A tleap script that builds the chain and sets N, CA, C and O, in Angstrom:
source leaprc.protein.ff14SB
mol = sequence {
  NMET GLU LYS GLY GLN ASN GLN ASN LYS ILE
  SER TYR ILE ARG LYS PRO LEU ALA ARG ARG
  GLY LYS MET SER LEU LEU LEU ALA ALA ILE
  ALA THR LEU LEU GLY ALA LEU GLY VAL TYR
  PHE GLY VAL GLN GLY ASN GLY ASN ALA GLY
  LEU SER VAL ALA ALA LEU GLY PHE SER SER
  LEU LEU PHE ALA LEU VAL SER LEU TRP TYR
  GLY TRP LEU ALA PHE LEU GLU ARG ASN ARG
  ASN TYR LEU MET ALA ARG ILE SER LEU GLY
  ILE SER GLY LEU TRP ALA VAL PHE TRP VAL
  CYS MET MET ILE VAL GLY LEU GLY CALA
}
set mol.1.N position { -169.318 -111.890 -32.440 }
set mol.1.CA position { -168.577 -110.781 -31.836 }
set mol.1.C position { -169.362 -109.493 -31.960 }
set mol.1.O position { -170.049 -109.244 -32.950 }
set mol.2.N position { -169.240 -108.710 -30.953 }
set mol.2.CA position { -169.913 -107.414 -30.935 }
set mol.2.C position { -168.987 -106.366 -31.568 }
set mol.2.O position { -167.787 -106.590 -31.726 }
set mol.3.N position { -169.557 -105.254 -31.914 }
set mol.3.CA position { -168.782 -104.191 -32.566 }
set mol.3.C position { -167.730 -103.614 -31.631 }
set mol.3.O position { -166.607 -103.381 -32.078 }
set mol.4.N position { -168.021 -103.377 -30.394 }
set mol.4.CA position { -167.098 -102.738 -29.462 }
set mol.4.C position { -166.029 -103.639 -28.921 }
set mol.4.O position { -165.106 -103.160 -28.262 }
set mol.5.N position { -166.113 -104.926 -29.171 }
set mol.5.CA position { -165.165 -105.894 -28.608 }
set mol.5.C position { -163.765 -105.754 -29.226 }
set mol.5.O position { -162.775 -105.964 -28.526 }
set mol.6.N position { -163.659 -105.416 -30.480 }
set mol.6.CA position { -162.364 -105.249 -31.128 }
set mol.6.C position { -161.593 -104.055 -30.593 }
set mol.6.O position { -160.363 -104.048 -30.637 }
set mol.7.N position { -162.276 -103.069 -30.100 }
set mol.7.CA position { -161.624 -101.859 -29.618 }
set mol.7.C position { -160.943 -102.068 -28.266 }
set mol.7.O position { -160.074 -101.278 -27.896 }
set mol.8.N position { -161.309 -103.096 -27.528 }
set mol.8.CA position { -160.749 -103.314 -26.206 }
set mol.8.C position { -159.578 -104.299 -26.200 }
set mol.8.O position { -159.157 -104.739 -25.130 }
set mol.9.N position { -159.053 -104.647 -27.353 }
set mol.9.CA position { -157.943 -105.585 -27.408 }
set mol.9.C position { -156.653 -104.889 -26.965 }
set mol.9.O position { -156.421 -103.716 -27.260 }
set mol.10.N position { -155.829 -105.646 -26.253 }
set mol.10.CA position { -154.544 -105.134 -25.798 }
set mol.10.C position { -153.454 -106.023 -26.408 }
set mol.10.O position { -153.531 -107.250 -26.350 }
set mol.11.N position { -152.468 -105.395 -26.977 }
set mol.11.CA position { -151.346 -106.136 -27.530 }
set mol.11.C position { -150.256 -106.244 -26.506 }
set mol.11.O position { -149.819 -105.235 -25.954 }
set mol.12.N position { -149.808 -107.448 -26.240 }
set mol.12.CA position { -148.731 -107.664 -25.255 }
set mol.12.C position { -147.389 -107.847 -25.937 }
set mol.12.O position { -146.403 -108.187 -25.284 }
set mol.13.N position { -147.339 -107.634 -27.206 }
set mol.13.CA position { -146.076 -107.740 -27.934 }
set mol.13.C position { -145.347 -106.401 -27.785 }
set mol.13.O position { -145.869 -105.358 -28.175 }
set mol.14.N position { -144.165 -106.439 -27.230 }
set mol.14.CA position { -143.395 -105.205 -27.044 }
set mol.14.C position { -142.660 -104.856 -28.321 }
set mol.14.O position { -142.001 -105.695 -28.934 }
set mol.15.N position { -142.786 -103.622 -28.699 }
set mol.15.CA position { -142.102 -103.147 -29.894 }
set mol.15.C position { -140.667 -102.750 -29.506 }
set mol.15.O position { -140.450 -102.163 -28.446 }
set mol.16.N position { -139.716 -103.064 -30.346 }
set mol.16.CA position { -138.334 -102.678 -30.051 }
set mol.16.C position { -138.188 -101.145 -30.179 }
set mol.16.O position { -138.939 -100.492 -30.904 }
set mol.17.N position { -137.219 -100.608 -29.466 }
set mol.17.CA position { -136.955 -99.177 -29.543 }
set mol.17.C position { -136.376 -98.818 -30.898 }
set mol.17.O position { -135.645 -99.597 -31.509 }
set mol.18.N position { -136.714 -97.640 -31.347 }
set mol.18.CA position { -136.185 -97.150 -32.638 }
set mol.18.C position { -134.688 -96.935 -32.498 }
set mol.18.O position { -134.231 -96.308 -31.543 }
set mol.19.N position { -133.923 -97.459 -33.458 }
set mol.19.CA position { -132.463 -97.333 -33.404 }
set mol.19.C position { -132.011 -95.873 -33.441 }
set mol.19.O position { -131.120 -95.463 -32.697 }
set mol.20.N position { -132.640 -95.110 -34.312 }
set mol.20.CA position { -132.256 -93.691 -34.401 }
set mol.20.C position { -132.714 -92.913 -33.166 }
set mol.20.O position { -132.154 -91.860 -32.861 }
set mol.21.N position { -133.709 -93.408 -32.462 }
set mol.21.CA position { -134.133 -92.777 -31.222 }
set mol.21.C position { -133.080 -92.889 -30.147 }
set mol.21.O position { -132.895 -91.963 -29.356 }
set mol.22.N position { -132.382 -94.021 -30.108 }
set mol.22.CA position { -131.277 -94.194 -29.164 }
set mol.22.C position { -130.156 -93.207 -29.464 }
set mol.22.O position { -129.632 -92.560 -28.558 }
set mol.23.N position { -129.794 -93.095 -30.731 }
set mol.23.CA position { -128.743 -92.161 -31.136 }
set mol.23.C position { -129.165 -90.718 -30.850 }
set mol.23.O position { -128.349 -89.892 -30.438 }
set mol.24.N position { -130.418 -90.433 -31.068 }
set mol.24.CA position { -130.928 -89.079 -30.807 }
set mol.24.C position { -130.845 -88.735 -29.329 }
set mol.24.O position { -130.488 -87.616 -28.961 }
set mol.25.N position { -131.183 -89.724 -28.469 }
set mol.25.CA position { -131.094 -89.465 -27.032 }
set mol.25.C position { -129.636 -89.295 -26.581 }
set mol.25.O position { -129.350 -88.472 -25.711 }
set mol.26.N position { -128.734 -90.055 -27.156 }
set mol.26.CA position { -127.302 -89.899 -26.832 }
set mol.26.C position { -126.816 -88.519 -27.238 }
set mol.26.O position { -126.103 -87.869 -26.474 }
set mol.27.N position { -127.184 -88.065 -28.412 }
set mol.27.CA position { -126.790 -86.718 -28.851 }
set mol.27.C position { -127.420 -85.632 -27.991 }
set mol.27.O position { -126.783 -84.616 -27.712 }
set mol.28.N position { -128.660 -85.835 -27.570 }
set mol.28.CA position { -129.305 -84.875 -26.690 }
set mol.28.C position { -128.591 -84.801 -25.329 }
set mol.28.O position { -128.468 -83.723 -24.747 }
set mol.29.N position { -128.124 -85.954 -24.831 }
set mol.29.CA position { -127.393 -85.972 -23.588 }
set mol.29.C position { -126.046 -85.221 -23.726 }
set mol.29.O position { -125.627 -84.516 -22.807 }
set mol.30.N position { -125.395 -85.379 -24.856 }
set mol.30.CA position { -124.131 -84.653 -25.082 }
set mol.30.C position { -124.425 -83.147 -25.184 }
set mol.30.O position { -123.674 -82.335 -24.644 }
set mol.31.N position { -125.492 -82.781 -25.859 }
set mol.31.CA position { -125.890 -81.366 -25.970 }
set mol.31.C position { -126.189 -80.787 -24.596 }
set mol.31.O position { -125.859 -79.636 -24.308 }
set mol.32.N position { -126.813 -81.589 -23.758 }
set mol.32.CA position { -127.135 -81.133 -22.397 }
set mol.32.C position { -125.851 -80.937 -21.580 }
set mol.32.O position { -125.720 -79.950 -20.856 }
set mol.33.N position { -124.918 -81.864 -21.694 }
set mol.33.CA position { -123.672 -81.758 -20.943 }
set mol.33.C position { -122.888 -80.524 -21.413 }
set mol.33.O position { -122.418 -79.743 -20.586 }
set mol.34.N position { -122.745 -80.346 -22.727 }
set mol.34.CA position { -122.014 -79.200 -23.230 }
set mol.34.C position { -122.727 -77.878 -22.885 }
set mol.34.O position { -122.087 -76.889 -22.528 }
set mol.35.N position { -124.060 -77.888 -23.000 }
set mol.35.CA position { -124.833 -76.690 -22.668 }
set mol.35.C position { -124.738 -76.305 -21.203 }
set mol.35.O position { -124.601 -75.130 -20.862 }
set mol.36.N position { -124.811 -77.304 -20.348 }
set mol.36.CA position { -124.690 -77.027 -18.907 }
set mol.36.C position { -123.315 -76.500 -18.565 }
set mol.36.O position { -123.184 -75.577 -17.762 }
set mol.37.N position { -122.286 -77.078 -19.169 }
set mol.37.CA position { -120.939 -76.548 -18.942 }
set mol.37.C position { -120.776 -75.119 -19.461 }
set mol.37.O position { -120.145 -74.282 -18.815 }
set mol.38.N position { -121.346 -74.854 -20.624 }
set mol.38.CA position { -121.286 -73.505 -21.151 }
set mol.38.C position { -121.976 -72.480 -20.280 }
set mol.38.O position { -121.458 -71.388 -20.046 }
set mol.39.N position { -123.167 -72.853 -19.796 }
set mol.39.CA position { -123.897 -71.938 -18.907 }
set mol.39.C position { -123.133 -71.753 -17.588 }
set mol.39.O position { -123.037 -70.638 -17.076 }
set mol.40.N position { -122.598 -72.841 -17.048 }
set mol.40.CA position { -121.869 -72.748 -15.779 }
set mol.40.C position { -120.653 -71.847 -15.893 }
set mol.40.O position { -120.444 -70.976 -15.048 }
set mol.41.N position { -119.846 -72.048 -16.932 }
set mol.41.CA position { -118.652 -71.221 -17.096 }
set mol.41.C position { -118.998 -69.785 -17.457 }
set mol.41.O position { -118.255 -68.865 -17.118 }
set mol.42.N position { -120.119 -69.584 -18.143 }
set mol.42.CA position { -120.573 -68.245 -18.428 }
set mol.42.C position { -121.004 -67.474 -17.176 }
set mol.42.O position { -120.747 -66.276 -17.054 }
set mol.43.N position { -121.649 -68.165 -16.268 }
set mol.43.CA position { -122.057 -67.570 -15.006 }
set mol.43.C position { -120.820 -67.306 -14.136 }
set mol.43.O position { -120.729 -66.267 -13.483 }
set mol.44.N position { -119.867 -68.252 -14.129 }
set mol.44.CA position { -118.646 -68.080 -13.340 }
set mol.44.C position { -117.846 -66.878 -13.834 }
set mol.44.O position { -117.169 -66.233 -13.034 }
set mol.45.N position { -117.903 -66.563 -15.095 }
set mol.45.CA position { -117.200 -65.439 -15.662 }
set mol.45.C position { -117.994 -64.150 -15.589 }
set mol.45.O position { -117.607 -63.161 -16.211 }
set mol.46.N position { -119.084 -64.131 -14.854 }
set mol.46.CA position { -119.950 -62.953 -14.672 }
set mol.46.C position { -120.434 -62.399 -16.016 }
set mol.46.O position { -120.551 -61.184 -16.180 }
set mol.47.N position { -120.706 -63.263 -16.949 }
set mol.47.CA position { -121.245 -62.834 -18.222 }
set mol.47.C position { -120.183 -62.463 -19.251 }
set mol.47.O position { -120.502 -62.251 -20.421 }
set mol.48.N position { -118.942 -62.384 -18.833 }
set mol.48.CA position { -117.838 -62.091 -19.762 }
set mol.48.C position { -117.202 -63.412 -20.180 }
set mol.48.O position { -116.089 -63.735 -19.765 }
set mol.49.N position { -117.897 -64.146 -20.977 }
set mol.49.CA position { -117.465 -65.465 -21.384 }
set mol.49.C position { -116.427 -65.363 -22.491 }
set mol.49.O position { -116.498 -64.489 -23.356 }
set mol.50.N position { -115.478 -66.260 -22.445 }
set mol.50.CA position { -114.431 -66.292 -23.469 }
set mol.50.C position { -114.849 -67.142 -24.651 }
set mol.50.O position { -115.993 -67.579 -24.775 }
set mol.51.N position { -113.877 -67.353 -25.504 }
set mol.51.CA position { -114.114 -68.114 -26.714 }
set mol.51.C position { -114.406 -69.587 -26.402 }
set mol.51.O position { -115.143 -70.231 -27.148 }
set mol.52.N position { -113.855 -70.124 -25.337 }
set mol.52.CA position { -114.101 -71.534 -24.996 }
set mol.52.C position { -115.560 -71.755 -24.582 }
set mol.52.O position { -116.142 -72.800 -24.873 }
set mol.53.N position { -116.140 -70.767 -23.905 }
set mol.53.CA position { -117.544 -70.892 -23.516 }
set mol.53.C position { -118.430 -70.759 -24.754 }
set mol.53.O position { -119.442 -71.450 -24.873 }
set mol.54.N position { -118.057 -69.889 -25.658 }
set mol.54.CA position { -118.818 -69.763 -26.908 }
set mol.54.C position { -118.738 -71.068 -27.718 }
set mol.54.O position { -119.720 -71.479 -28.336 }
set mol.55.N position { -117.568 -71.711 -27.710 }
set mol.55.CA position { -117.418 -72.978 -28.425 }
set mol.55.C position { -118.283 -74.066 -27.777 }
set mol.55.O position { -118.852 -74.902 -28.478 }
set mol.56.N position { -118.382 -74.059 -26.454 }
set mol.56.CA position { -119.233 -75.038 -25.757 }
set mol.56.C position { -120.691 -74.808 -26.153 }
set mol.56.O position { -121.416 -75.754 -26.459 }
set mol.57.N position { -121.107 -73.562 -26.145 }
set mol.57.CA position { -122.491 -73.251 -26.510 }
set mol.57.C position { -122.805 -73.583 -27.943 }
set mol.57.O position { -123.870 -74.131 -28.231 }
set mol.58.N position { -121.899 -73.263 -28.857 }
set mol.58.CA position { -122.145 -73.553 -30.246 }
set mol.58.C position { -122.129 -75.053 -30.515 }
set mol.58.O position { -122.925 -75.545 -31.315 }
set mol.59.N position { -121.240 -75.780 -29.865 }
set mol.59.CA position { -121.198 -77.228 -29.972 }
set mol.59.C position { -122.499 -77.850 -29.437 }
set mol.59.O position { -123.026 -78.804 -30.009 }
set mol.60.N position { -122.995 -77.296 -28.342 }
set mol.60.CA position { -124.264 -77.794 -27.771 }
set mol.60.C position { -125.383 -77.560 -28.757 }
set mol.60.O position { -126.238 -78.429 -28.926 }
set mol.61.N position { -125.407 -76.411 -29.416 }
set mol.61.CA position { -126.441 -76.113 -30.397 }
set mol.61.C position { -126.335 -77.115 -31.574 }
set mol.61.O position { -127.353 -77.638 -32.027 }
set mol.62.N position { -125.143 -77.374 -32.052 }
set mol.62.CA position { -124.976 -78.305 -33.164 }
set mol.62.C position { -125.432 -79.725 -32.775 }
set mol.62.O position { -126.129 -80.386 -33.545 }
set mol.63.N position { -125.040 -80.181 -31.595 }
set mol.63.CA position { -125.476 -81.510 -31.142 }
set mol.63.C position { -127.004 -81.547 -30.986 }
set mol.63.O position { -127.626 -82.561 -31.304 }
set mol.64.N position { -127.612 -80.464 -30.505 }
set mol.64.CA position { -129.062 -80.423 -30.367 }
set mol.64.C position { -129.741 -80.507 -31.737 }
set mol.64.O position { -130.746 -81.201 -31.891 }
set mol.65.N position { -129.200 -79.808 -32.717 }
set mol.65.CA position { -129.806 -79.825 -34.051 }
set mol.65.C position { -129.685 -81.200 -34.700 }
set mol.65.O position { -130.621 -81.670 -35.347 }
set mol.66.N position { -128.527 -81.846 -34.525 }
set mol.66.CA position { -128.352 -83.180 -35.088 }
set mol.66.C position { -129.261 -84.158 -34.360 }
set mol.66.O position { -129.809 -85.074 -34.974 }
set mol.67.N position { -129.425 -83.968 -33.046 }
set mol.67.CA position { -130.328 -84.831 -32.291 }
set mol.67.C position { -131.774 -84.670 -32.768 }
set mol.67.O position { -132.516 -85.649 -32.851 }
set mol.68.N position { -132.167 -83.444 -33.079 }
set mol.68.CA position { -133.509 -83.220 -33.627 }
set mol.68.C position { -133.683 -83.951 -34.946 }
set mol.68.O position { -134.742 -84.518 -35.218 }
set mol.69.N position { -132.635 -83.936 -35.767 }
set mol.69.CA position { -132.699 -84.627 -37.070 }
set mol.69.C position { -132.844 -86.125 -36.877 }
set mol.69.O position { -133.686 -86.755 -37.516 }
set mol.70.N position { -132.015 -86.712 -35.986 }
set mol.70.CA position { -132.103 -88.151 -35.740 }
set mol.70.C position { -133.448 -88.517 -35.095 }
set mol.70.O position { -134.012 -89.570 -35.389 }
set mol.71.N position { -133.954 -87.650 -34.220 }
set mol.71.CA position { -135.253 -87.904 -33.604 }
set mol.71.C position { -136.366 -87.916 -34.632 }
set mol.71.O position { -137.287 -88.728 -34.547 }
set mol.72.N position { -136.284 -87.013 -35.609 }
set mol.72.CA position { -137.292 -87.006 -36.669 }
set mol.72.C position { -137.164 -88.251 -37.551 }
set mol.72.O position { -138.165 -88.833 -37.968 }
set mol.73.N position { -135.927 -88.646 -37.828 }
set mol.73.CA position { -135.739 -89.859 -38.650 }
set mol.73.C position { -136.208 -91.117 -37.928 }
set mol.73.O position { -136.597 -92.092 -38.572 }
set mol.74.N position { -136.176 -91.104 -36.607 }
set mol.74.CA position { -136.622 -92.269 -35.840 }
set mol.74.C position { -138.097 -92.545 -36.052 }
set mol.74.O position { -138.527 -93.698 -36.007 }
set mol.75.N position { -138.881 -91.493 -36.285 }
set mol.75.CA position { -140.315 -91.669 -36.508 }
set mol.75.C position { -140.604 -92.319 -37.876 }
set mol.75.O position { -141.732 -92.745 -38.123 }
set mol.76.N position { -139.615 -92.399 -38.752 }
set mol.76.CA position { -139.830 -93.036 -40.045 }
set mol.76.C position { -139.667 -94.545 -39.951 }
set mol.76.O position { -140.034 -95.260 -40.884 }
set mol.77.N position { -139.123 -95.046 -38.845 }
set mol.77.CA position { -138.995 -96.484 -38.654 }
set mol.77.C position { -140.374 -97.042 -38.291 }
set mol.77.O position { -141.080 -96.477 -37.455 }
set mol.78.N position { -140.743 -98.136 -38.916 }
set mol.78.CA position { -142.070 -98.705 -38.730 }
set mol.78.C position { -142.078 -99.701 -37.558 }
set mol.78.O position { -141.081 -100.373 -37.292 }
set mol.79.N position { -143.208 -99.779 -36.876 }
set mol.79.CA position { -143.442 -100.736 -35.778 }
set mol.79.C position { -142.348 -100.672 -34.718 }
set mol.79.O position { -141.773 -101.696 -34.347 }
set mol.80.N position { -142.070 -99.483 -34.240 }
set mol.80.CA position { -141.039 -99.268 -33.228 }
set mol.80.C position { -141.640 -98.491 -32.067 }
set mol.80.O position { -142.700 -97.878 -32.190 }
set mol.81.N position { -140.947 -98.529 -30.948 }
set mol.81.CA position { -141.295 -97.703 -29.805 }
set mol.81.C position { -140.545 -96.401 -29.930 }
set mol.81.O position { -139.322 -96.404 -30.063 }
set mol.82.N position { -141.246 -95.293 -29.891 }
set mol.82.CA position { -140.662 -93.976 -30.137 }
set mol.82.C position { -140.426 -93.179 -28.857 }
set mol.82.O position { -140.293 -91.956 -28.912 }
set mol.83.N position { -140.373 -93.842 -27.717 }
set mol.83.CA position { -140.228 -93.130 -26.446 }
set mol.83.C position { -138.934 -92.319 -26.374 }
set mol.83.O position { -138.960 -91.149 -25.991 }
set mol.84.N position { -137.812 -92.922 -26.736 }
set mol.84.CA position { -136.541 -92.203 -26.682 }
set mol.84.C position { -136.519 -91.042 -27.672 }
set mol.84.O position { -135.953 -89.988 -27.383 }
set mol.85.N position { -137.125 -91.229 -28.822 }
set mol.85.CA position { -137.170 -90.179 -29.818 }
set mol.85.C position { -137.993 -88.979 -29.317 }
set mol.85.O position { -137.625 -87.826 -29.546 }
set mol.86.N position { -139.093 -89.262 -28.640 }
set mol.86.CA position { -139.915 -88.172 -28.110 }
set mol.86.C position { -139.169 -87.400 -27.014 }
set mol.86.O position { -139.205 -86.170 -26.985 }
set mol.87.N position { -138.500 -88.118 -26.123 }
set mol.87.CA position { -137.748 -87.485 -25.057 }
set mol.87.C position { -136.648 -86.613 -25.630 }
set mol.87.O position { -136.474 -85.465 -25.222 }
set mol.88.N position { -135.903 -87.170 -26.585 }
set mol.88.CA position { -134.786 -86.412 -27.150 }
set mol.88.C position { -135.255 -85.226 -27.946 }
set mol.88.O position { -134.577 -84.199 -27.963 }
set mol.89.N position { -136.395 -85.325 -28.612 }
set mol.89.CA position { -136.922 -84.185 -29.345 }
set mol.89.C position { -137.261 -83.045 -28.401 }
set mol.89.O position { -137.019 -81.880 -28.720 }
set mol.90.N position { -137.815 -83.368 -27.249 }
set mol.90.CA position { -138.140 -82.319 -26.255 }
set mol.90.C position { -136.900 -81.665 -25.694 }
set mol.90.O position { -136.826 -80.439 -25.612 }
set mol.91.N position { -135.929 -82.462 -25.308 }
set mol.91.CA position { -134.707 -81.928 -24.729 }
set mol.91.C position { -133.922 -81.110 -25.782 }
set mol.91.O position { -133.505 -79.982 -25.520 }
set mol.92.N position { -133.739 -81.688 -26.941 }
set mol.92.CA position { -132.985 -80.988 -27.988 }
set mol.92.C position { -133.688 -79.741 -28.476 }
set mol.92.O position { -133.048 -78.734 -28.779 }
set mol.93.N position { -134.993 -79.808 -28.550 }
set mol.93.CA position { -135.756 -78.608 -28.963 }
set mol.93.C position { -135.594 -77.463 -27.979 }
set mol.93.O position { -135.456 -76.305 -28.374 }
set mol.94.N position { -135.611 -77.794 -26.697 }
set mol.94.CA position { -135.414 -76.749 -25.691 }
set mol.94.C position { -134.015 -76.146 -25.778 }
set mol.94.O position { -133.858 -74.927 -25.705 }
set mol.95.N position { -133.001 -76.993 -25.934 }
set mol.95.CA position { -131.646 -76.482 -26.041 }
set mol.95.C position { -131.470 -75.639 -27.296 }
set mol.95.O position { -130.818 -74.597 -27.247 }
set mol.96.N position { -132.031 -76.063 -28.405 }
set mol.96.CA position { -131.909 -75.293 -29.659 }
set mol.96.C position { -132.547 -73.916 -29.514 }
set mol.96.O position { -131.962 -72.911 -29.916 }
set mol.97.N position { -133.743 -73.872 -28.941 }
set mol.97.CA position { -134.423 -72.602 -28.730 }
set mol.97.C position { -133.622 -71.720 -27.767 }
set mol.97.O position { -133.484 -70.516 -27.985 }
set mol.98.N position { -133.096 -72.334 -26.696 }
set mol.98.CA position { -132.308 -71.569 -25.724 }
set mol.98.C position { -131.090 -70.935 -26.374 }
set mol.98.O position { -130.842 -69.746 -26.174 }
set mol.99.N position { -130.316 -71.701 -27.153 }
set mol.99.CA position { -129.109 -71.162 -27.737 }
set mol.99.C position { -129.397 -70.158 -28.835 }
set mol.99.O position { -128.637 -69.203 -29.001 }
set mol.100.N position { -130.463 -70.340 -29.586 }
set mol.100.CA position { -130.837 -69.327 -30.596 }
set mol.100.C position { -131.218 -68.014 -29.899 }
set mol.100.O position { -130.838 -66.935 -30.355 }
set mol.101.N position { -131.963 -68.107 -28.803 }
set mol.101.CA position { -132.313 -66.902 -28.047 }
set mol.101.C position { -131.076 -66.225 -27.460 }
set mol.101.O position { -130.993 -64.997 -27.437 }
set mol.102.N position { -130.114 -67.021 -26.984 }
set mol.102.CA position { -128.899 -66.430 -26.439 }
set mol.102.C position { -128.107 -65.720 -27.511 }
set mol.102.O position { -127.496 -64.684 -27.249 }
set mol.103.N position { -128.108 -66.270 -28.734 }
set mol.103.CA position { -127.403 -65.620 -29.829 }
set mol.103.C position { -128.063 -64.304 -30.226 }
set mol.103.O position { -127.391 -63.317 -30.525 }
set mol.104.N position { -129.398 -64.314 -30.221 }
set mol.104.CA position { -130.125 -63.083 -30.557 }
set mol.104.C position { -129.895 -62.015 -29.514 }
set mol.104.O position { -129.690 -60.851 -29.857 }
set mol.105.N position { -129.924 -62.397 -28.218 }
set mol.105.CA position { -129.677 -61.447 -27.151 }
set mol.105.C position { -128.226 -60.927 -27.234 }
set mol.105.O position { -127.974 -59.740 -27.029 }
set mol.106.N position { -127.286 -61.830 -27.535 }
set mol.106.CA position { -125.899 -61.433 -27.628 }
set mol.106.C position { -125.624 -60.469 -28.785 }
set mol.106.O position { -124.816 -59.549 -28.658 }
set mol.107.N position { -126.302 -60.686 -29.907 }
set mol.107.CA position { -126.118 -59.778 -31.040 }
set mol.107.C position { -126.760 -58.444 -30.798 }
set mol.107.O position { -126.294 -57.432 -31.321 }
set mol.108.N position { -127.819 -58.410 -30.018 }
set mol.108.CA position { -128.516 -57.162 -29.721 }
set mol.108.C position { -127.817 -56.314 -28.669 }
set mol.108.O position { -128.090 -55.119 -28.560 }
set mol.109.N position { -126.940 -56.902 -27.910 }
set mol.109.CA position { -126.298 -56.140 -26.831 }
set mol.109.C position { -125.129 -55.318 -27.276 }
set mol.109.O position { -124.508 -54.635 -26.461 }
savepdb mol mol.pdb
quit
């Protein structure tokens, strides 16, 4: 065998998806639904959002943070496919940053 021959091997064994990655993606989807509803109702109220819109936004932030936690825990599982965990980390991270920025802007106004 030559030295470079081992580097060209392809594994056809499919790794199962990380269990916590699935949960993380579900939580990210819930955060997205709640966040989209909060933004929609906030725009419909011309920026004068009520307590229900604030509750939607805060719930979206909490679901995004828990999704980030589960996504991070998914990477601790060995020999798994981390695709769902990566997707959920991206989505949840964006929502978390968005809601933190909205809170900072709201406190400054």
